[in-house]
GUSEMAR-444985 format. One record per residue: residue in three letters; y, z negated, x of N, C-alpha, C, O, CB in turn. Coordinates in pm, whole numbers, plus 50000, padded with zeros to 5 digits. Glycine has a CB too. Example, Ala and Ser with C-alpha at 12.3 -4.5 7.8 and 13.67 -1.06 7.14 Angstrom:
GUSEMAR-444985
Ala494314922051319495504922051230496704922051320496684915451424495534909551131;Ser497754929251285498944928651367500034921351290501144919651341499404942851408;
end
This chain:
GUSEMAR-444985
Met551228895693647550878889993515550368877893520549428875693597550008897293444;Thr550808869393451550048857893438548958856293363548638864393276550698849693405;Val548118843093394546998842593284547508838993151547078844093048545898832293319;Leu548398830593155549428830393034549328845092952548718846492847551098827993098;Asp549978854493013550488866492938548988872292914548778875892799551678877493029;Thr548188873292982546808878792939546358869192823545488875292761545648878793067;Leu546478862892794546078854292660547118853792514546948848092407545978838092717;Arg548168861892560549098864892447548668873492376548028883392409550298868492474;Arg549118868992239548418881392112550118882592045550608875591957546698872491947;Pro550688892792114551888891692032552038897691872553008896891796552868898192115;Ala550558904691849550258911591673550318896191600550688894991483548188921891637;Tyr549978886491669549918870291570550518863291608550088852191577548808861591553;Thr551818862691692552338850691733553808853891741553748866191740551708845391865;Gly555218850691748556398848991712556518853491575555818848091489557228854791799;Glu557468864391537557568868691422556478873491336556638875391215558318876391434;Asn555458875091393553818879091318553358871491309552228872891262552778886691364;Arg553858855391348552438845491317552468846291195553568846891139552338829291361;Cys551168846591113550898838791034550138824291007549048820091044550608845290994;Trp551058819190937551298803790936549588801590826548658795090872553348797890838;Pro549548805190749548028797990713547038801390831546348791790866547268804590558;Cys546788815790914546058810491008546488803691088545508801391158545538816891060;Thr547898794891161547748787391226547508772991173547218762791236548558789591293;Ala547748775191030547088757790996545658754990995545108744991041547458752090843;Ile545158764090942543538763790981542828759291067541948750791071543088772690998;Asn543588770091180542868766691323543198752991385542458745691451543288777591435;Leu544648750991345544948733391419544158727191370543308722191445546308724291397;Val544068724291214542788718791138541578716591242541458706491312542288729891016;Leu540598728791242539828729991329539778722491440539058713191477539888739491353;Val541068731091505540618724291645540608706591691540018699891776541628731291745;Ala541568703891586541898690991540540188679291520540018667691559542838694991375;Val539528685791468538308679491404537258684191524536468675891568537928685791231;Val537268693891560536588696091698537148687191800536278682391871536758710691749;Ala538078684491821538598673991912537848659191869537158653691955540358673291895;Val537928655491789537358642291736535938643991750535348635691819537738638791584;Leu535278653491695533938653891738533568652991893532618646391935533428665891686;Ala534198658291951534278657992162534308644192182533558638992265535998665592264;Gly535238636492103535418625992142534848614192152534988604492227536048624892112;Ile533998617292038532758606491982531968609192098531928600492186531828609991819;Val531218621492115530888622092256530778616992378529848611192434531208626692280;Thr531748619792408532948615792529534148615892529534628627192530532978621992625;Ala534958606392529536008601592505537188609492583538248612592527535858588092532;Pro536878612592723537898622092757538108635492738538948643492779538008621892855;Leu536788636392639537228653092599538398657492475538848668392439535758660692541;Ala538558647692446538798647692312540578654192365541068664092310538478629592217;Pro541078648692443542078653592446542278670792504542898680192455542678643792510;Ile541458669592628541098682792703540898693192561541738701892542539468680792816;Val539858691792476539858699192348541348702392260541678713792227538928690592259;Leu542108690492232542998689892177543858698592238544218706992156543298678992161;Leu544398700292358545298705492414545118718892438545928726892390545538699292508;Gly543978723592521543568737792524543338743192400543568755292403542418739892599;Gly542928738592271542958743592122544408748992099544718760492069542588731092009;Gly545308736892122546508738392073547268748292093548018754292016547078730392097;Leu546878750692277547648759392368547388774292271548158782092214546948759292553;Leu545968773392286545528789592234545868792392102545748804192071543918792792237;Val546378782791995546478791091876547938794391902548498803491842546108783691726;Tyr548788783792031550428788292030550178803992137551098811992159551768772292127;Leu549388804892166549508816792241548888827992201549388838592236549148814992356;Arg547348828192097547248839292050547408837591864547078844491768545868844892113;Gly547808830391876547828828091669546568821091635546698813691538547728845691552;Tyr545228821491694544488814991631543308816391744543388823991841544318819691483;Val542198807791715540998805891817540008811091761539318818591831540608792091858;Val539618808891619538598814091569538698830391535539718836291497538338805791459;Pro537208836991560537168848591563537378851091393537008843091307535868853591642;Gly538128865691367538128867691212539448858091118539508859190996536448861991160;Thr540278850491186540978842691111541758847791024542018843590911541578835691171;Pro542288860491098543318867791041542578872990881543328877990797543788881291158;Arg541408871590858540608879990749540398867890644540398870690524538988887590811;Phe540248856590680539328844790570540878834790523541268831890410537648830990694;Ala541528831290661542658818590661543768819190537544238809790473543618819190815;Pro543998832590525545178834190400544428832190235544958829390127545948853090411;Arg543358834190261542668836490125542418819390109542528813790000541038848290129;Ile542188814690194541628798990192543288791690126543538786490018541008791790401;Val543968793790221544898783590205546398786690110547448780390098545208779790354;Asp545728802690039546508806489939545988797989826546738799289729546478821389916;Arg545128790989807544558785189675544978768589688544798761189591542678788189662;Leu545398764689784545628749089816546938746989756547908754589762545638744489984;Pro546848735689696547818726489615549048724389689549638713889664547208712489582;Phe549618733289789550478725789866550528734689996549508739190048549978710489885;Asp552158737390059553108747590091552448744590269552908735590340555108743890035;Val551298754390316551428750390489552568755190615552668752790735550108756190549;Gly553468764690497554468769790614554998780990545554548785390439553778774290767;Pro556138786290620556548795990551555998807190525556088815790613557388798290583;Asp555318810390406554898823090369555498831990244555428829790123553598821190350;Glu556068841890308557218848890199556278855890028556808857589918558128866490315;His554888858390066554368864389983553508852489901552798845189971553658875990048;Val553528850389773552418841289713551838853789610552458863489568553078824589622;Glu550458849789587549688855689506550048847289361550458835689350548158855489564;Ser549768856789260549888847189161549298852689030549448864288992551328842989147;Asp548678843688971547838846588825549088852288701550188855888742546958828388761;Ser548798852288578549468857088485549258844088334548248838388293548838873888470;Ile550508843588294549658839488143549188846888051548718842187947550308832588059;Ala549218856288069548608869787978546888863187904546058857887977548248887488126;Ala546728864587795544938866187770544928878287715545888885687692544048854887659;Ser543808879987697543318894487675543338897787540542998889687454541938897087724;Thr543878914487506543998912887382543428929287371542848933387472545578907187323;Asp543578940187236543528951187243544968956587312546158954287290543138955387116;Pro544268964587400546218972987447546788982887368547898987487395546348983187601;Glu546068986887263546628996287149547358990887093548568992987083545879001587058;Ala546488980087028547128972286900548388963186990549188958786908545718960086802;Leu548698960087112549638951387193551228961587167552348958387128548968949887390;Ile550448978387225551748986287213552298988987083553498987387064551598998687271;Ala551398993786976551568992186833552528981286776553298985286688550288989686781;Ala552588968886810552938959486793554418957686855555468955786794551978952486827;Leu554278958486946555488958387034556638973286986557828972886954554798959387216;Ser556068980886994556828991586937557438990186783558428995786737555929003286943;Ala556648982386728556998981086566558038968786573558718967086471555458976886453;Ala558278958686701558728950986676560668954786751561558946486767557658939686717;Gly560698965386771562168968386865561548963987009562278958787093563828956686815;Val560658965587026560468957187252560448970487234561538974987200558708944887375;Leu559318980587248559178990787336559639004687241559709006287119557578990687398;Val559899013487354560259027887240559099039487368558929039887489562929034887229;Ala558579046787251557959058387382558959073587421559319082087339556169065787312;Gly559139073687515559739084787571558719094087562557649093787501560269083087706;Glu559419105387659558539120287638557399117587741556659127387734559529136887683;Glu556879108387838555849107287909555769096787928554909092988008555729113188002;Asp556619087587861556289069787941556939061087815557849064687740557459065088140;Leu556109046787812557429036087745558139032887810558019033687932557269023887691;Arg559209027687743560469019987801560869006487700560399005487586561879031687808;Leu561758996887756562058987487704563068989287605563928995487668562288979887787;Thr563588987487470564558989987399565678982287458565408971187504564258987587266;Asp567048986987463567978983287510568268968287459568448958987537568858992787489;Asp568308966887291568218954387288566958942587359567238930787375568308954187162;Tyr565858947187389565328936787435565488936587591565068926887655563998936287387;Arg566038946387647566098944687754566988931287770566598920287809566468956387812;Glu568658936087718569688928987721569128913587722569118905787817570598933087606;Ala568658911287584567878896987595567098887687669567198875687696567288896887540;Phe565878901687708565358897687793565988891887962565568881288008564618906787783;Glu566878899188029567478897388106568418886788107568638880788212567778906288123;Ser569088883187988569758871287932568928859387980569288850888062569868871687770;Arg567718860287915567068846687933566408845188045566168833588076566188843287835;Thr566088852788108566018855088288566808846488369566428838688456566558869488339;Thr568358850088314569098841388394569218826888350569528818488434570358846788406;Asp569028823688242568968810588248567898803988264568108791888263569408806288163;Leu566618807588282565548800888353565648801988466564888793988520564388803888329;Arg566428810188567566398811688675567088800288725566778799188843566768823088706;Ala568088788788682568598782488665567828765088707567858756888798568988787888553;Leu567338766688600565878758388582565578751988754565748758988854564308771988518;Ser565098737088757564258735488847562808737888814562478740588698564458724188890;Asp561978736988906560628737788925559758729188795559018734688714560358731789078;Pro559968719888799559208706688684559638714388524558808716188434560308685088705;Ala560978717888516561828721088403561278736088371561368737888249563538720088441;Leu560768746888436560228759088449558908758888389558548766188297560208763288583;Ala558038747988460557048747688447556748742388302555708746688252556628742188548;Glu557418734488236557268729288108557518743288034556668744987946558318716288069;Arg558158750688041558668757187958557498770687986557128778787901560348758487979;Thr557318770488051556408781888114554698776788010554088784887940556318779388346;Ala554318763088029553398764387951553578763187822552548763587755552618757887981;Ala554638761887761555038761587647554418773787574553698773087475556428760587647;Val554748783687630554218800287553552958805887635552508817287627555648814887570;Ala552468794987720550968803287771550228797487663550558787587597550148799487946;Ala548868807187646547488807887584547088791787614547528786587717546348820887663;Gly546118782987505545298772887552546498761087577546008750887625544348778087694;Asp547388760487564547758746287572547708738087663547368726487641547288740787507;Pro548118743787812547668740987939548988725387985550078721087945547778758788049;Asp547898721988095549338711088121549998715188286549518718388395548688689688124;Ala551478712788225552218720688365552168708888512552188696588524554318724788317;Glu552118719588598552178708688742552858716688817552678728388782550708703688830;Val553818715088936554378718389037553578713989187553248702889228555668712989014;His553458725489238552668719489399553298730289465553138741489418550648719289426;Gly554168728489594554448732089651555628742889604556658739689545553518732889702;Asn555258755789642556288768989568555698776789474555848788689446556798780489669;Arg554578762789401553468774189287553798762589164554218750989168551078776689342;Ile553418771189060553198761588915551868765288896551258775988897554198765288764;Leu551518751788876549788750588798549738749288639550258740388572548878734688851;Leu549138758488603548788757288433547508751788452546738757688528548728772488330;Ala547038738688379545788731688450545588733288284546458730888201545798714088559;Gly544018738588252543448738088124542008744388125541248742988221544378745088025;Asp541668751388013540298755588018540078768888156539088771488224539948761887846;Arg541268774088156541368783488326542418781988388543398788188346541358799688330;Asp542578772788517543918770988578544448786488598543788796788604543818761988728;Val545988784288606546728797788637547568789188717548028777788703547478808188508;Trp547628801188837548608799388921549488803788965549138811589054548428797788978;Leu550738803288953551878811988896552808811789024552868800389071552668805588746;Ser553758823589111554608822989172555918818289092555878819088969554578833889231;Arg556998813889151558518810389089558728824088997559238823888885559948808389229;Thr558378832889048558948846289040558038851088921558718858788852558858855689187;Val557198850188886556348854988768556288844788649556218847888530554878857688819;Ala556308831888702556778820188556557968823288534558278820988417556808802288575;Ile558958828588608560498831888527560198844288466560358844988344561998833988632;Ala559718856188541559428866388436558428866688304558588873788204559048875988506;Glu557278856588331556548858988198557058849088073556738848887955554908856488225;Thr558078840288156558538830388034559278839287974558878844287868559378816188063;Ala560348842488023561358848987955561228859587890562048862487803562178851188018;Ala560008869087925559378878087808558568870987675558418876687567558278887587882;Ala558218860687700557448855887586558228848187486558018847187365556358847687632;Glu559188842787560560268835487474561038843687417561678839387321561138826587541;Thr561188856187452562468868787426561528875687284562028878887176562768884287608;Leu560068876687324559358882987169559558873787038559498877886922557538884187183;Ala559798861287078559718853886968561138858486903561258861186784559488837787000;Glu562068858986986563348864286879563728876586811564748879286748564428863286936;Phe562148887086850561968895786789560848897486689560528908186638562018902686863;Asp560338886386668559058883586572557978886986638557068892986581559008891086438;Val557928884686728556058893286744555248879586753555548868286794555608905886938;Ala554078885186697553298870886647553028866986772553118873186878551838871186547;Pro552628853886743552658843786862551788846086969552038847587089552348830586821;Glu550548845986899548988851186975549438863187051548798863487156547548856686854;Leu550298873387043550558884587126551768881587213552298891287267550748897187042;Arg552198871787231553618871487328552758867687467552898874987566555078856887274;Ala551938857087471551288859187628550488866687667550108866687784550698850487676;Pro550048875387571549198888387628550218897587676550128903987781548228896687510;Ala551208897887596552348909987664553128905887770553748914687830553488915087563;Ala553238893087811554118886587932553708894688055554568896488142553798869187960;Glu552228900988074552138904088243552498918688211553248922488300550408901388343;Pro552288928488122552478941888115554118945488106554588955688155551638947187992;Leu555028933788023556498933688043557028936888203557648946588247556998919087996;Arg556498924488270556608921388425556718940488461557648942188541554818910188506;Thr556198950588432556198959188498557738968188456558028979388499554798965088480;Phe558298962688394559818968988318561068961488403562218965888412559988963588117;Val560478947288471561438941588537562508953988634561968963288694560598930188628;Arg563858952188633564668958788718565618949088818566168950988927565478967688631;Thr565528938588730566728926788808565788917588849564868915488770568048917788699;Cys565788909688988564548900489030564598889688950565728885288931564518895489179;Pro563838884788906563728869988850564598857188915565448850288859562228866088866;Val564058856589066564718845289145566358847689180567258840689134563868843789287;Cys566538858589269567808857489292568748870089216569708873889282567908856889447;Ala568618874289132569298890289041569168901989140569938911289116571298889788996;Gly568288903689253568888915689307568078928889263567048928289195568948914289466;Asp568458936889294567828950289250565938950389258565698949489379568558963089369;Val564808950889195563678953389218563178970389183563488977889091563028942789146;Ser562328971989295561778986189363560568986989344559998976289325561928988489510;Glu559699000289342558539000189378558659000789510559539008089558557799008889322;Thr557478990689626557538992789744555728989489772554748992489703558798983189817;Thr555808984089871554188981889905554248962890019555148959390095553479001790043;Leu553598959090002553308947390018553778945490180554458936290224551798944889973;Arg553308955090245553558955490406555238956690435555958950590513552688970490480;Asn555568969190320557058970490365557988958990310558958955190376557668984690313;Cys557638953190177558508942190122558068932490200558928931490288558438938589973;Cys557138923890221557038909490325555768911090383555398899790413557078893190246;Gly555088917690407554028919090516554348922290641553808916690736553158928090487;Gly555528934490660555438936090859554688939490915553528939990874555448926890946;Pro554998942591014553588951891099552608941891142551728946591214554048961291261;Gly552518930491118551828920891142550988917191029550008909991045552578911691185;Thr551288921190931550638916590792549188910890825548368916390898550508930090677;Thr548998897890752547578894190719547278894090581546468885590545547228881390771;His547888903890472547368907190363546408911690365545988918590457547888912790305;Arg545608907990231543758918290234544308933090191543488941890217542128911590065;Lys545278936690144545608948290113547398952590099548148954490003544818949489990;Pro547568952890246548758956690258549758966290236550988966390240548778955790321;His548568977090202549588989290142549318989889963549229000689904549059007390228;Arg549238976889893549098978889764550688976789691551528967689689547908968589714;Pro550618986689649551908985489587552398977289476551638972289394552158995789553;Val553478976089474553988961089414555588967589362556228977589394554098945089567;Leu555838956089264557578960189277557868946489321557238935989305558618965689115;Ala559088949389386559498937489486561028938189477561608949089470558918939389656;Cys561648926589476563358924489477563838930589617563638924089720563898905989467;Glu564488943589621564978944689768565598937289854565638940489973565598952289781;Asp566288923989795566938916189868566058903389890566058900190009568228914089809;Cys565308895089811564898881789872563048889389904562288882389970565148864289728;Ser562638899989864561218900889875560378898989769559368906089766560808893089960;Ala560558890189669559628882789587559088894489494559548902689415560338869789506;Val557978890889540556788901889435556838902189266555878896389215555008895989462;Val557598906689192557388905689054556088911689028555368905688947558488911988974;Phe555648921989079554098927788999553318935189107553818942289195554348940288855;Glu552138932789089551278937089186550418952989112549958949489004550158922189223;Phe550238961289126549638971489067548178970489132547928967289248550438985189089;Asp547278973989030545698972289061545258989089186545409000489143544608972988852;Val544948987289273544708996589351542848990389403542378979189422546128997489478;Asp542259004689408540779003189428540699000989578541619005189647539879016489377;Asp539618994289637539558987689750538968997689881538848992989994538688975189717;
end
C-alpha cells in the first residue's frame, strides 16, 4: 500500500464524490494559498498543489465538510457541478387546510375515497395535459408562467438549474416542482377554483403526481438515498421519504419527517 492509498477516501471520491463539498474546499484551498503567498511567495504553489491533491484523493480537506457544504451551495444562485437532487421551495401560501379541501372537492378536483382523497379523473387528465405542455417550455418561459400563478406577484429569474421567484419572500424552485405546481395552479383555473386558493393548493396537489413533470417517467414513493443519494450521499436526511421519478430520479415531493 502506497502513501497515496492511505490518503484516499473512496466514500467521498469517484462516483460518490460530492461536488458541493469539492467546490467549497477548492475555494478554501485557493484562499489559503493566496494568504500563504502574501506571507512568502514560495508557499502559495505548495499549498495550492497540496490542498488540491487532498481534495482529489479524499473529497475534502476541511473536517465536517459533508455536513455543511451542501447546505451552503444549495442556496447559491448558480450550479457548481452535477448535483442530482435540488431542494425546492413551493409557490404555496398558507391557508386553512379544511377550507381548501372543501373548495377543491366542491370544484370537482378531489373526491373522497374510503380512506383517503384522490384526484377526479377529469382533473387528472387536464393536469397531466398541462404538465406535458409546460415540459416543452424553456426555463425562462417556465419561470414566467410560474411567477404568474404564484402569490405576491414575484419577479421571475433563472439561476442555473433553479428558478427564483423574487418578492416579499424569495422562492427557489427546481424545474420539477415549477412544472408540477404551475400545471396544478393553471388547471385549477379551468375548474373555477378561486384565485386565492390556487397557489396554496399547488403544493398538496403534488402528492398526487404519477408522471414525472420532467421526463414523463413513472413516479413512485422512495427515499432520497435510494432515488438520488446513493451509498455516499451527503444529504442531510438521506432516509426522508419522497415521491421521485423511477427513470430520472427527479424529486417531485419531499414528505416531512421528524429529525
